[in-house]
N, C-alpha and C positions, 0 to 999 in steps of 0.2 A: 346390194348394200350400197347406201349413199357414199359418193366419193367425197371426202372431207378435206378441207383446206384450212390453214391458219394464217391470219392476217398478221404480218410482223408487228411486234409491239404490244400485242394484247396477250392476256393469260390464255393458256390452252383450254382451261375449263370454262372461261368465258365464251370462247369461239365455239366450243362444243355446244354450249347452251344456246347461243344465237343460231347456229346452223340447225339444230333440231327444232327450233321454232320457225324456221323460214317457211314451212307450209301456211303460215298465217298471212303472208303477202303474196307468195307465188300461186297457191291454189291450182296447180296445173294438171292434176289427174283426178278422176271421179271419186276416188276414195280419199282424196284430200291428203295423201301422203306423198309429198313433193320429193322428187330425187333429181339430181342433175341429169341423169340420162334421160328421163321423160320430159324434162324442161326443154330439151332440144331435139325432140323427136319429130317436130313438125313446126311450120311457121308460126301458127297461132299461139302455140306454147312459148316459142322463143320470143315472141313480141311482148308476151307478159313479162318475161325477165328483163327485156329491154326497158320497159316502163317502170319496173322496180329499180333499175339504175337511175331512172329520172326521178323517182320518188323521194330520194334523199336530198334533192335540191333544198337548200334553206330557203324559206319563204320570206323573201324581202317584203316589207311592209306589214308583216305579222308581228304583233306585240310580243308574242311568246317565242319568236323565231328569228327576229332581226335585231341585233344589238345596235344597229345604227340610229334607231329612232329615240330610244330612251337611255342609252348608256353614256351619252355625252352631256351636252349643254343646250342644244337647240330647243328642246322641248322640256319644260318642267311639268310635272304632274303630280297627282296625289301618291302618297307612299304605297297605296294598295295595288299599284300597277305592277308589282313583282320584280322578278330577277333582274332584268336590265336597269331598271331604275335604282336598285340596290347598288349596282356598279357606279352609276352616276353619283350617288352619295358616299362612295368610299367604302363600301361594305364587301368588296371581292375577297375571296378566301381560297385556300388551296384544298380544302376538304369539301368535295362536291362544289366546285367553282360556279358561280353564276354564268349561265350562257355557255357552258362547256359544250364543245362540239367534237372533241377528240375521239370519243368511242363511236359516235354515230357516223362520222365521216370516213373512219377507218372500216366500219362495216360496208359503207358505200364502196369504197375502193376494193374490198374483198369481192363484192358482188360484181363490180365492173370487171375485175380480173376473171372471175369465173364465166361471165359471158363471152369476153374475148377468147378464152381458152376452149370454148365449146360451140360457138356459134358457126363454125366450119362444119359441124356435123349435121346440120339442118338440111334434110334432103330436098324440100320443096321450097327452098329460098333461092331466088334468082341472083346471080353474082352482083348485079348492079345495086340491088336492095341490100344484099349482105355487106357490100362495101360501105354503104350509107349508114347501116346500123353500127358497123365497127367504127366508123368515123365518129358517130354520135357518142358512142361510149368512151372513146379516147378522149373526146372534148370533155365529158363529164369527169373522167379521171383528172384531166388537167385543172378543171374547175375546182373539184374538191381539194386537190393539193393546193391550189392557190388560196382558197378560202382558209385552209389550215395555217399556211405560211403567214398570211396576213394577221391571223390571231396569235399564233404561238412563235412565229419566227422559224428557225430551222427545225425540220421535222424529219422523221424516218420516211423515206420514199418507199412507196409500195408498187414496185414494178411488176412483180409476179407473186402469187400466193405461194406459201410453202405447204408441203404435205404435212398432215397431221402427225406423221410418225418422224418428223424432222427433229435432229437432236436439239437438246435444250440450248446449248450454246449458240445455235444458228437462229433460233427465235428470239434470243435476247439481243435485239438490234440496237443500234445507237441512231442519234440525230444526224441527218446529213448536213453538211455546210450550206448555208443558206444560198450561195451562188450555185451550187449543184441543184438545189431545189428549183430555182427559177430556170435553170438550164433544161431540167427534165420537163418542166411545164411547157416550155417553148417547143421542146421536141414533140411532145404529144399533140399540140396544136398544129404544128407544121405538118405531122403525119395525118391529121384529121382533115384539115381544110380541103384538099383536092377532091374528096369524095363527098363532100357536103353539097346540098343544092344551093344555088345562089339566092332563092326565095322560096318560101312555102307555097306550093301551087294550090293546096285545098285548105284554106284557113279554118274551115268548119271542122275538120278532123285533125289538123296538124298544127294548129296554133301553139306556139311555144316550143315546137321542134327546132333543133339547132341547125342554122344555116351557115354559109360561108361568112357573110357579114358579121355574125355573132362571134364566129371563131376568130377572125381577124381583129375584131374590136376588143375581145378578151385579151388577145396576145398583146395589143397596144397598151391596154390598161395595165397588164401584168409587167411589161417591160418599163413603163413609166414608174410603176411601183418599185421595181428592182433597182432603178437608177435614182430613186429619191433617198434623202439623207438617212432614213431609218435603216436602209439596207446597203446603202452605198458609202463606204468608208466611215461606218459608225463606230467610233473608238470607245464609246460608252459600253459596247458589248464585246470589247476585245477579250474579256476574261471568261466568256462563256465558252467552255471547252468540254468535249467528251472525255470520259475516264482515261482514254488512251493519249490525251493531249491534243487531239484534233481541235483546231480553232473553228468555230462555227460561223463567225463573222469576219470577213476581210476588212481590216481597218484602213485599207488604202483605197482612196477616192479614185473612181474611173470615169472620166468624161465620156469614154467610149460607150458606156451604158446609156447615156442620154443620146448619143449619135444613133445607136441602134433603136432606140425607142422612137425618135423622131421619124425614122424611115418607115417603122411599122405603123405608126399612127397615120402617116400620109398614105400608105398603101391601103389601110382600112378605110379611109375616107374616100379615096378614089373608087374602091369597089362599091361602097355604099351609094355613091353618086351614080355609078353605072346601072345600078338596079332601081333607080329612081328615088332614092331616099333624099329628102331635103328638110330644112327647118320648117317646122309647122307654121303655117299662117292661117288665121281663121277666115275661112271662105266657104260657108255652107252652100250646098246645092240650092237650098231655098231659104231665103231670108226675108221674114215677114216685114221687118222694119228697117229703115235706113239708119244705121248706127253711126254715131260720132267716131272719128278717128281714136279718140280717148278710149272708149269702150272696145273698139276693135283691137287695140293695142293690147288692153288687159286680157282680151280673149285669146290673143296670140300666146300669151304667157300661160295663163291658166290651162288652156287646152293642150298645150304642148306636153304637159305632165298628165292630164286627166281626161283627154280624149282617147279612148282605146284604139290601138293599132293606127295612130296617125302617122304621117309621113316620116317623122324623125325618130320613131320608135325602132331601135335595132334589136333589142331583146327585151321582152316582157315576161314576167314569171306568172303563168296562168293559174298556179296553184294559190295565188294570194287574191284571187278575185273576190271571195267571200270576206276575207279579212280586211280587204280595202273597204268594203262597205262598213265594216266596224270602225275603221279609222275615220270614216266620214261622220259617223254618229259621235265619236269623241271629239272631232274637231268642229262640227257645226254648232252655230250658237242661235240665239233667239233674235233674228233680225226683224221678225214681225212683231211689233209692240203689243199686238192683242193676243198673242201666243206665248206670253212669258211663262205660262205654267205648264207648257208642253214637256213631258218627261221623256219623250222618245229619243231626244238628243241630250248630250251631255256638256258639250262646250268646254271640256276640261283641258285640252291640249293647249299649253300657255307658253309661248316664246318669251324668254327673258329680255330685258331691256338690251343687253348687249348684242343680241341678235337683231333686235329692232334697228339698233344704231349702225349696224354694218352695212345697211343698204346705202346706195348712193343718194345725193341730192338729185334734184331734176336736171342739174347740169352734167350728171354722169361722173362725178368724183366724189370721194369720201367726204362725209360731213365735217371731219377734222381739217379738210384741205380746201374746201370751197370758200373763196374769198367773199362770196356775195351771201353767204349763208351764216345765220347768227347762231354759232355752235354754243357759245357760252350762255345764251339765253334759250337753249332748247328746252328747258323744263318750264318755262313760262307759258302763259295762256295766250290764245289768239282765236278769233272767231272767223268761220269760213264765209267767204263771199260768193257772189253769183258764179263768177268764173271758175270756182273750185267745186262746184256742186256735184260733179261726177266723181270726185274723190272723197269729199266730206260733206256732210248735210249742210246746206246754206243756213247761216246764222247759228250754227252749232259752235259751242265753245270747247276747245280741246287743246292739248299741249302743242306748242310750236314744233316739237319733234315730229308731229305727224304731218306737217305742211311742207310743200315744195320738195317732195321726195320723188325718186324716179318711179316709173310705172310698175316695176316689179314689187315695190313696197306695198302698193295698193292692191295688186293682184294676188299677192301671197299672204298678206297680214289682214286680219280683222281687228278693228279697235273701236272705241267709243266715238260715235259720230261718223265712223266710215261707212261708205256706200258698199252694198252687196249687189251687183248686178246679177240679173237672173232670179233664180229661186221662185219663178212663177210670174216675175215682172220683165219683160224683154224690150219694152219700148223706152229707150233711154232719153227720149224727149218728155217723158212723163216722170213723176216722182218715183224714185227707186227705194228699196228697202235700205234702212241704215241701223246701226247698232244704237241702243239706247241703254247701255248696261251700267253706267255709272250710277253708284248709290243704290243699284238694284241686283247685286251680285247674287247668284243662286245660292251661294252659301249662307246668305242672310235670310232666305225665305223658306227654311225648313227642309232643304234638300242637300244634305252634306255630300261633299265630293262632286257636286255639279258646279260648272262655271269656271272661268279663268282664275289662276292664282297669281298672274302677273299684270293682268289688264289688256292682254292681247290674245288673239286667236289664230290658228292656223287654217286661214282660208284656202291655201293651196290644195288641201285634200278634198275640198268640197266641190263636187262637180256643179256647174252653173245651172243645170236643169233639175236639181234635187229640189223637193218642194215639202214644206212643213205644213201640216194641217192641225186641227184642234188637238189630237191626241196620237199622232203618227207622223212618220217622216219617210218619204220615198227617196230612195237613192239610186243613182246610175253607177254601179259597180264597174271598175275597169282594172284590167291586170297591172300589177306594179311594174313600172318602167325600170329594168335593171341598167340598161345602158341606152342613152339617146345620143343622136348624131351631135348634139351640142357638146356632149361629154367628150367625144372624139376631138372635136374642134378645140376645146380648151386643153385637152391632154397634149395635142400636137403644138399648140402655141407654147405650152410649157416646156415640152421637150426640146422644141427648136431654140427657145430662148436660152436654155441651158447649154445647148450644144454650140451656139455661136459665141463670138466674142462680144458682140452687141446686138440688140434686137433689130431685124430689118422688116421690110414691107410684108414678108410672109408671116411673120409673127404677129403682126398687127391685123393682118387680113382676117384670120379666123375668129379672133376675139371680137373684132368689129361686126362680123356677120351677126354674131349673138347679140351684140349691143344694138345693133339696127333693129332686129326683131323686137327688142324690148323698148323701142322708142327713144334710144340715146344716140348721140353723136359719137364719132369715132374717138378712140383713146387719144390720138394726136391732138384733134380739135378741142376735146374736153379739158385735157390737162393744160394745153397751151393757153386757153382762154379763161379757165376759171380755177385752176389750181394754184395754191400758194407755193407749189413745188412744180413749176411748169415743164421742167426738163426730165422729170422723173421717169418718163417712159422711154428716154433715149439711151438709158444704161441697163445692164443686165439686172442689177439688184433691184432698181426701182420697178422694172417690168415684171420681175418675179413677184414683187408684192402686189402689183396690180392684178396679174393673172390669179394669184391665190384668193385675192378678195372677189374677183369675178366669179370663181368657182364657188366660193361660200354664198355668194347672192344667187347665181343661177341654179344651184342644186340645193338650195336651203330646204330642209325637212325631207330630203330624198335619200336619206341614209348614206350620204357621201362624206359629210363633214367629219364624222368619227374616224374614217379611214384616212381622209386626207390630212387631218391635223397630226395623226400618228406618223404618216410616211413622211411628211415635211419636218417632223420633229418639233412641231409648234404646239402639241397638245399641253405641255408643261407650262406654257405661257398662257394659253387660252383657258385652259380648265382649272387654273388656280385663281381665276377671277371670281369674285362673289356673284351669286345669282341675285339680280336686283329687279324690283317690280315697282309698279305704282302702289301708293298706300291705299289699298281698296277699302279699308274700313271708314275712311273719312267721309264727311257729308257736305263738303264744299269742294268746288273745282280746285281752289288753290291748295287745299289739303290733299286732295286725291292725287293730283299730278306732282307728286313728291316722291323721288326715288327712295326705297328702303331695301335693306338687304333681306332677302328671304333665306339664303343658305350660303354658307362659306364653303364652296367646292374645293376640294384638294386633288391634285394629281402628282404622283411621284414617278421617278424614272422607271420603277418596276412596272408601272401601269401601261407601259407601251406595249407590253405583250400579256396575253392571258397567262395565268399560272396553269401548269399542267397538274391534273388532279393527283393528290397523294396516292390514290389507289393504283394509278398507272405507273407512278414512280416505285412503289412498293412491289408491284408486279414484275418490274424490269429495272434493276438498279443500274443498267447501262443508259437509260433515259435521264439526263441531267435536267434539273429544274431550272426554269428561268431565273435570271438574276433578280434578287430582291425578294423572291417567294421562298 
């Protein structure tokens, strides 16, 4: 008879049902009747259970599985895009919440515990490999707990499974204080790290498996999250308590959390460097054409995200390979004017104007601060000249907003008149593709839900070697980057800035490395020479603002903004701004380049955390609902 377990916080009847259906994904014996005993009778069967523990990983970059793409404000899309876009438009609910992860990730934790409790029984598994597998599953336990905490705040910790015959009062668990949650996640990562390999030796068969750099990078990210305002001294959550009165958020701020996070970030960076990881720079083994520095810089930026397994990818989710190709179809647009009727691409991922405006000027400072940039006239018109032809088509009239911006603006965004390097044309001394979308919106030529709704496109998702032909579109899929080295650099700058009385050279060093790769001068030089607030970078508050904006730009469209705005407690400010677009229905440039409101987005204090499903609350009245829901 199968040995049965119950995961804390779920109904007994639900657990029985899910355990009885585990044969669907284990399939470990010839008659297809899976039991815990024969799942661990030999190495090959136990490995299947190991991969089952991996199978619960949320698929970053998948529209149906990743809240970071459409739940916030970075990409606006048509209403047919489902659950996460409903969240962005304020339709979240407590009955069957959109994007709910509670049940699925608690199933994952149950299976992780089953694996850890039984892997010691496998007779033909050598001890070195056994230790590695145990470390991988402990990492997955940490990651699933972390994902739940980011979404729901304090959660019940699932350290071990309970027997099915446990008394009812034992199964009716409560939520653990959020500091205890982060402490347990750290414990799991510390236990896992020593037995993980520094690198994957066989990428063909092990790409995506957990390594030491991944574990230390997640620990750094988790500790920065724990130190951030949403979880560190958040008095707004002081009334969230268990039925017995246990307070789930500590309302007292702790600088020590930032100190600990800074140390963890630096340790993760040093390990990544020791195994050869570095910021990506475009330098192919074979280059047919002698590219300009302008295009090389854009390739540094585009490929740091879209070049699979490049030198700065710490962790990429291999489960998102196919979905990533789907994202490219939704992001790609009609850069070839003779192929405007191609229906293999959709071009519907649309950044609002506020995302467009967050990029720096060419001088590396915000458009609101650059003394040399015409902020008040940004919606006026201008025509591109010869010296700008690698950014905007020569003699093309477009908004001033699109001129004199930093290289990441042109690498990550598509817009009317904007150049798209590659896509079948690789000699930048010749004419390159450029967008001619104005007055030719796909919505207006008989294809509803095709084309941008704001006037901008997400170029970042589109690999430069993708090619569009008459009726088809070939893509170069790549696994979704979950953590890049640049992420660690900015997390370290952020944590160190919060840890110190005032920013020092070490704070500037790592943000400047990223800026240099993006073709920008240092923070010190850029603010001193071009900002209307030249001393901004010299104090903690000003540097915090700079680091936050740098993260918003560097990781735009990478499922980072949603979580960053929440942990910084800035979502209420950012997500209460209207979604504005160009006036796409106009037939003159002056009319087209006029901001209009597409949607008035709203975000309340309750929206910082997902609601716990009413079904889970009903099943266990010891689980208190998040505030406001």
